[in-house]
DRENDO-1510 file (C-alpha; in Angstrom, 1 decimal, always signed):
<recs>
REC; n; res; u; v; w
REC; 1; MET; +9.9; -3.4; -8.1 .
REC; 2; ASN; +8.9; -6.5; -6.1 .
REC; 3; SER; +5.2; -6.1; -5.8 .
REC; 4; ASP; +5.0; -8.8; -3.1 .
REC; 5; LEU; +7.4; -6.8; -1.0 .
REC; 6; CYS; +6.4; -3.2; -1.7 .
REC; 7; LYS; +2.7; -2.2; -1.5 .
REC; 8; PRO; +0.9; +1.2; -1.9 .
REC; 9; VAL; -0.8; +2.5; +1.2 .
REC; 10; THR; -3.9; +4.6; +1.1 .
REC; 11; VAL; -3.5; +8.0; +2.7 .
REC; 12; ASP; -7.1; +8.8; +3.7 .
REC; 13; LYS; -8.8; +11.9; +5.1 .
REC; 14; THR; -7.8; +10.9; +8.6 .
REC; 15; PHE; -4.2; +11.9; +7.8 .
REC; 16; ALA; -5.3; +15.4; +6.8 .
REC; 17; THR; -7.2; +16.0; +10.0 .
REC; 18; ASP; -4.8; +14.3; +12.5 .
REC; 19; PRO; -1.4; +13.2; +10.9 .
REC; 20; ARG; +0.0; +12.2; +14.3 .
REC; 21; ALA; -2.8; +9.8; +15.0 .
REC; 22; TRP; -2.7; +8.4; +11.5 .
REC; 23; LEU; +1.0; +7.7; +11.8 .
REC; 24; ALA; +0.7; +6.2; +15.3 .
REC; 25; GLY; -2.0; +3.9; +14.0 .
REC; 26; ARG; +0.4; +2.4; +11.6 .
REC; 27; MET; +3.3; +1.9; +14.0 .
REC; 28; SER; +4.0; -1.3; +15.9 .
REC; 29; ALA; +6.5; -2.8; +18.3 .
REC; 30; GLU; +8.4; -4.0; +15.2 .
REC; 31; MET; +8.1; -0.6; +13.5 .
REC; 32; PRO; +8.6; +1.8; +16.4 .
REC; 33; TRP; +10.5; +4.8; +15.0 .
REC; 34; LEU; +9.5; +7.9; +13.0 .
REC; 35; LEU; +11.9; +10.1; +11.0 .
REC; 36; ALA; +10.1; +13.0; +9.4 .
REC; 37; HIS; +11.5; +15.9; +7.3 .
REC; 38; ALA; +9.5; +19.1; +7.3 .
REC; 39; ASP; +10.2; +22.6; +5.8 .
REC; 40; ASP; +11.2; +23.8; +9.3 .
REC; 41; GLY; +13.3; +20.9; +10.5 .
REC; 42; VAL; +13.7; +17.2; +11.4 .
REC; 43; ILE; +11.2; +15.4; +13.6 .
REC; 44; TRP; +12.0; +12.2; +15.4 .
REC; 45; GLY; +9.4; +10.0; +17.0 .
REC; 46; GLN; +9.0; +6.8; +18.9 .
REC; 47; ARG; +5.9; +4.6; +19.5 .
REC; 48; GLN; +5.0; +4.3; +23.2 .
REC; 49; GLU; +3.8; +1.2; +25.0 .
REC; 50; ASP; +0.2; +2.5; +24.9 .
REC; 51; GLY; +0.4; +2.9; +21.1 .
REC; 52; THR; +0.7; +6.7; +21.0 .
REC; 53; LEU; +3.5; +8.5; +19.2 .
REC; 54; LYS; +5.9; +10.6; +21.2 .
REC; 55; LEU; +7.8; +13.3; +19.1 .
REC; 56; SER; +11.1; +15.0; +19.7 .
REC; 57; SER; +9.2; +18.2; +19.7 .
REC; 58; ASP; +7.1; +17.0; +22.7 .
REC; 59; ALA; +10.4; +16.7; +24.7 .
REC; 60; TYR; +11.8; +20.0; +23.3 .
REC; 61; ASN; +8.8; +22.1; +22.8 .
REC; 62; ASP; +10.1; +25.6; +23.5 .
REC; 63; PRO; +11.0; +27.4; +20.2 .
REC; 64; GLN; +12.9; +30.0; +22.1 .
REC; 65; GLU; +15.2; +27.5; +23.9 .
REC; 66; TYR; +15.2; +24.8; +21.2 .
REC; 67; PRO; +14.5; +26.5; +17.8 .
REC; 68; ALA; +15.9; +23.6; +15.8 .
REC; 69; LEU; +14.1; +20.9; +17.9 .
REC; 70; ALA; +10.7; +22.4; +18.6 .
REC; 71; VAL; +9.4; +21.5; +15.1 .
REC; 72; PRO; +5.7; +20.6; +15.2 .
REC; 73; LEU; +4.3; +17.8; +13.0 .
REC; 74; ARG; +2.2; +19.9; +10.7 .
REC; 75; LEU; +0.6; +18.9; +7.4 .
REC; 76; GLU; +1.4; +22.3; +5.9 .
REC; 77; THR; +5.2; +21.8; +6.3 .
REC; 78; LEU; +5.7; +18.0; +6.2 .
REC; 79; GLN; +7.6; +16.8; +3.2 .
REC; 80; GLN; +8.1; +13.1; +4.0 .
REC; 81; ALA; +7.9; +10.7; +7.0 .
REC; 82; ARG; +9.3; +7.2; +7.5 .
REC; 83; LEU; +7.9; +4.8; +10.1 .
REC; 84; PHE; +10.5; +2.0; +10.4 .
REC; 85; GLY; +11.8; -0.9; +12.3 .
REC; 86; PRO; +12.8; -4.6; +11.8 .
REC; 87; ALA; +9.4; -5.5; +10.3 .
REC; 88; GLY; +9.5; -2.9; +7.5 .
REC; 89; GLU; +9.1; +0.7; +6.5 .
REC; 90; LEU; +6.2; +2.9; +5.7 .
REC; 91; LEU; +7.3; +5.9; +3.6 .
REC; 92; LEU; +4.9; +8.8; +3.2 .
REC; 93; TRP; +5.8; +11.7; +0.8 .
REC; 94; ARG; +4.2; +14.9; -0.5 .
REC; 95; VAL; +2.7; +14.8; -4.0 .
REC; 96; GLU; +0.7; +17.4; -5.8 .
REC; 97; GLY; -2.6; +17.7; -3.9 .
REC; 98; GLY; -1.7; +15.6; -0.9 .
REC; 99; PHE; +0.4; +12.6; +0.1 .
REC; 100; ALA; +1.3; +9.2; -1.2 .
REC; 101; ALA; +2.7; +6.2; +0.8 .
REC; 102; ARG; +4.2; +2.8; +0.3 .
REC; 103; LEU; +5.0; -0.1; +2.7 .
REC; 104; ILE; +8.0; -2.4; +2.4 .
REC; 105; ALA; +7.2; -5.3; +4.7 .
REC; 106; ASP; +10.2; -7.7; +4.6 .
REC; 107; GLY; +10.6; -8.4; +8.3 .
REC; 108; SER; +13.5; -10.7; +9.1 .
REC; 109; GLN; +13.5; -12.4; +5.7 .
REC; 110; GLN; +16.8; -12.8; +3.9 .
REC; 111; LEU; +15.6; -12.0; +0.4 .
REC; 112; GLU; +17.7; -12.9; -2.6 .
REC; 113; ASN; +17.8; -9.4; -4.0 .
REC; 114; ALA; +18.7; -7.6; -0.8 .
REC; 115; LEU; +22.2; -6.2; -0.4 .
REC; 116; PRO; +23.9; -6.5; +3.0 .
REC; 117; ASP; +22.5; -4.0; +5.4 .
REC; 118; GLU; +24.6; -0.7; +5.6 .
REC; 119; THR; +25.2; +1.5; +8.6 .
REC; 120; HIS; +24.9; +5.2; +8.1 .
REC; 121; LEU; +26.1; +7.5; +10.9 .
REC; 122; LEU; +23.8; +10.2; +12.0 .
REC; 123; TRP; +24.9; +13.8; +12.5 .
REC; 124; GLY; +26.0; +14.3; +16.1 .
REC; 125; ASP; +29.3; +13.5; +17.8 .
REC; 126; ARG; +28.2; +14.6; +21.3 .
REC; 127; VAL; +25.2; +14.8; +23.5 .
REC; 128; ASP; +23.9; +18.2; +24.8 .
REC; 129; GLY; +21.2; +16.9; +27.1 .
REC; 130; SER; +18.6; +14.3; +27.2 .
REC; 131; ARG; +14.9; +14.5; +28.0 .
REC; 132; ASP; +11.9; +12.0; +27.8 .
REC; 133; GLY; +13.9; +9.4; +25.8 .
REC; 134; PHE; +15.3; +11.9; +23.2 .
REC; 135; ALA; +19.0; +12.9; +23.2 .
REC; 136; ILE; +20.1; +16.2; +21.7 .
REC; 137; LEU; +23.0; +15.3; +19.3 .
REC; 138; VAL; +25.3; +18.1; +18.2 .
REC; 139; GLU; +27.7; +18.0; +15.3 .
REC; 140; GLY; +30.7; +20.3; +14.9 .
REC; 141; GLN; +31.3; +23.9; +15.7 .
REC; 142; ARG; +28.2; +25.1; +13.9 .
REC; 143; GLY; +26.2; +22.9; +16.2 .
REC; 144; PHE; +23.8; +21.1; +13.8 .
REC; 145; VAL; +21.4; +19.5; +16.2 .
REC; 146; HIS; +18.6; +17.0; +16.2 .
REC; 147; ALA; +17.0; +14.7; +18.9 .
REC; 148; PRO; +16.6; +11.1; +17.9 .
REC; 149; PRO; +14.9; +8.7; +20.4 .
REC; 150; ILE; +18.0; +7.4; +22.1 .
REC; 151; GLU; +18.8; +7.6; +25.8 .
REC; 152; GLY; +22.3; +8.9; +25.4 .
REC; 153; LEU; +25.6; +8.4; +23.6 .
REC; 154; PRO; +28.3; +6.4; +25.3 .
REC; 155; PRO; +31.9; +7.6; +24.8 .
REC; 156; ASN; +33.3; +6.6; +21.4 .
REC; 157; GLU; +29.9; +5.6; +20.0 .
REC; 158; ARG; +27.7; +7.2; +17.4 .
REC; 159; ALA; +24.0; +7.0; +16.6 .
REC; 160; ALA; +23.4; +5.3; +13.2 .
REC; 161; LEU; +20.6; +4.2; +10.9 .
REC; 162; THR; +20.7; +0.7; +9.4 .
REC; 163; VAL; +19.7; +0.9; +5.7 .
REC; 164; ARG; +18.7; -2.0; +3.4 .
REC; 165; HIS; +18.8; -1.8; -0.4 .
REC; 166; TYR; +17.1; -4.1; -2.9 .
REC; 167; VAL; +18.7; -4.8; -6.3 .
REC; 168; GLU; +17.0; -5.7; -9.6 .
REC; 169; TYR; +18.4; -6.2; -13.1 .
REC; 170; ASP; +17.4; -4.5; -16.3 .
REC; 171; ASP; +17.0; -6.2; -19.7 .
REC; 172; GLN; +20.7; -5.8; -20.3 .
REC; 173; ASP; +21.5; -7.5; -17.0 .
REC; 174; GLN; +22.7; -4.3; -15.4 .
REC; 175; ALA; +22.1; -4.1; -11.6 .
REC; 176; TYR; +20.3; -1.1; -10.1 .
REC; 177; VAL; +18.9; -0.3; -6.6 .
REC; 178; THR; +15.1; -0.6; -7.0 .
REC; 179; MET; +14.2; +0.4; -3.4 .
REC; 180; SER; +15.7; +1.2; -0.1 .
REC; 181; ARG; +14.4; +1.3; +3.5 .
REC; 182; LEU; +15.4; +2.2; +7.0 .
REC; 183; VAL; +15.7; -0.9; +9.2 .
REC; 184; ASP; +17.0; +0.2; +12.6 .
REC; 185; LEU; +18.2; +3.1; +14.8 .
REC; 186; THR; +21.3; +1.9; +16.7 .
REC; 187; LEU; +24.5; +2.9; +18.5 .
REC; 188; VAL; +27.8; +1.9; +16.9 .
</recs>
């Protein structure tokens, strides 16, 4: 792994007492999005102009009305979180006894070992409401739902993540993906 590109991040006690503030403190205008996976659902977030972190569960906070969206950011259920944007990605994941994290800070560099960016469509082919900058995307008849920080979904467009992979070669000159990161949240 390219140690100049990927660096470990210390997850201090502040994270255990206030994970939201810890995450917000590591976001920037160039890393404005949060995608977190917890035992009880998916949590999206976006950095606000004042530096705070707004979550999809802030917009949809009633578990009776929005059971799949009113997922709080809790240390007890959090499995992983990604802060990402054009500048880089901070990945935080659960390990025995706490959390570990790493930062890939590549910015707009065109690195030799980067593959062309890929577009991965998000679940959700229609919008079922929008509130506070988060749109409820619904997929199929079963109605899988999540609320990424997008204003809406124009006809014939889908929300997508831009993903970047980095390749290295082993001692037999076989290529393998050494790391990947989220780059952008877009409409395609």
